[in-house]
C-alpha positions as a printed Julia matrix, in Angstrom:
157×3 Matrix{Float64}:
 122.04  127.36  120.11
 120.89  129.68  123.0
 122.97  130.24  125.89
 121.34  129.05  129.24
 122.04  132.04  132.31
 122.14  130.45  135.84
 120.51  132.58  138.55
 122.68  132.97  141.36
 121.82  134.67  144.7
 118.5   136.35  143.24
 116.46  133.8   145.54
 116.69  132.27  148.75
 115.22  128.58  148.74
 111.8   128.16  150.74
 111.44  126.85  153.99
 110.1   123.31  154.41
 106.79  123.1   156.02
 106.33  119.58  156.15
 107.17  119.32  159.92
 105.04  122.07  160.6
 101.72  119.75  161.31
 104.12  117.71  163.77
 104.9   120.51  165.75
 101.65  122.07  166.13
 100.34  118.63  167.47
 103.4   118.39  169.93
 103.02  121.59  171.56
  98.9   120.72  171.56
  99.82  117.63  173.39
 102.41  119.44  175.83
  99.74  122.32  176.7
  97.0   119.66  177.33
  99.15  117.77  179.59
 100.38  120.42  181.92
  97.03  122.34  181.93
  95.23  122.17  185.3
  91.35  122.71  184.9
  89.46  123.75  187.54
  87.92  121.37  189.93
  84.74  123.19  190.38
  82.69  126.45  188.97
  81.78  128.87  191.47
  78.24  129.11  191.97
  78.31  131.01  195.01
  79.47  134.75  195.6
  82.63  134.33  197.82
  84.39  137.55  198.73
  86.8   136.46  201.19
  87.83  138.84  203.94
  91.54  140.35  204.36
  93.95  139.21  206.59
  97.72  140.04  207.49
  98.96  136.91  208.97
  98.9   134.35  205.96
 100.51  130.99  205.1
 100.22  129.24  201.44
  98.94  125.53  201.58
 101.57  123.29  200.29
 100.1   120.35  198.93
  97.05  121.55  197.05
  96.09  118.02  196.17
  95.4   117.28  199.96
  92.86  119.94  199.92
  89.25  119.95  199.83
  87.6   123.5   199.37
  83.97  124.21  200.91
  82.6   127.46  199.52
  79.89  129.47  201.5
  78.28  132.52  200.23
  74.98  133.69  198.68
  74.0   132.22  195.26
  74.87  133.73  192.38
  72.05  135.94  190.32
  71.29  133.09  187.96
  70.64  130.49  190.93
  68.78  132.75  192.98
  65.53  131.96  191.27
  66.32  128.66  192.42
  67.71  128.41  195.64
  67.11  131.98  196.98
  69.5   134.66  198.42
  70.41  133.17  201.89
  73.89  132.01  201.87
  74.39  128.42  200.97
  77.24  125.59  201.04
  78.86  124.5   197.96
  80.65  121.62  197.93
  82.4   120.74  194.43
  80.14  121.32  191.96
  76.86  121.49  193.18
  74.88  123.49  196.27
  74.57  120.84  199.42
  73.85  120.92  203.08
  75.69  120.53  205.99
  74.77  116.89  206.06
  76.31  115.91  202.89
  79.96  117.34  204.21
  81.09  113.77  205.15
  80.47  112.29  202.02
  82.19  114.98  199.97
  84.95  114.15  202.57
  84.98  110.7   201.95
  85.0   111.05  198.1
  88.11  113.25  198.25
  89.89  110.81  200.52
  89.73  107.93  198.08
  91.54  110.1   195.77
  94.4   110.54  198.16
  97.07  107.86  198.97
  96.37  106.47  202.43
  99.73  107.57  203.74
  98.71  111.34  203.53
  95.26  110.87  205.1
  96.09  112.87  208.18
  97.47  115.5   205.99
  93.94  116.45  204.18
  92.77  119.79  204.99
  89.44  121.49  204.9
  89.4   124.94  203.27
  86.53  127.17  204.17
  86.07  129.81  201.78
  83.54  131.87  203.24
  81.98  135.22  202.08
  82.97  137.91  204.77
  79.48  138.91  205.0
  77.8   135.48  205.65
  76.86  135.08  209.48
  79.16  132.62  211.83
  76.03  130.19  212.33
  76.79  128.42  209.0
  80.25  128.07  209.57
  80.08  126.97  212.79
  77.55  123.85  211.78
  79.98  123.17  208.88
  82.84  123.17  211.46
  80.94  121.03  213.76
  80.07  118.39  211.07
  84.0   118.31  210.11
  84.75  117.77  213.94
  82.26  114.88  214.04
  83.36  113.52  210.81
  87.07  113.63  212.37
  88.49  116.24  209.99
  90.41  118.62  212.3
  92.62  120.2   209.82
  90.8   123.55  208.79
  91.86  126.12  206.91
  89.98  129.64  206.42
  90.8   131.18  202.83
  91.93  134.86  203.0
  93.01  137.66  200.5
  96.22  139.65  201.61
  95.53  143.03  203.23
  96.81  145.39  200.85
  97.25  147.94  204.01
  99.35  145.68  205.97
 103.09  146.14  205.58
């Protein structure tokens, strides 16, 4: 009769990969839940001016963004090169602002309506005429809380 030898300690047991798909799907689900997607893709070129006295907006869900600038290169053949207004994901006119604000109000709870802020992200090279038209339309609609977006001045102390 032959003797059977036991190999002891020569190999370590393999790691079980049976729960690996569960872990991957849990991570995937987690990142899908916590990732915030951008609301609008920019179609206008906006280089905000620099400022020294900046304050951060507290509740971003109460902010509606109005972008003003020259259309990006791929849209210049259609919309030209003069400054345009972008509301959400599309080019708009000043007359479209009340409808845009009303759609935003529907997403916000009614008790927070007085705290809704309109943030103007305006290119530094845009003339004030279009900005004044936007401000007049906002005032006519009753939206009096306005914020001008700017970048922190790198030369300020």
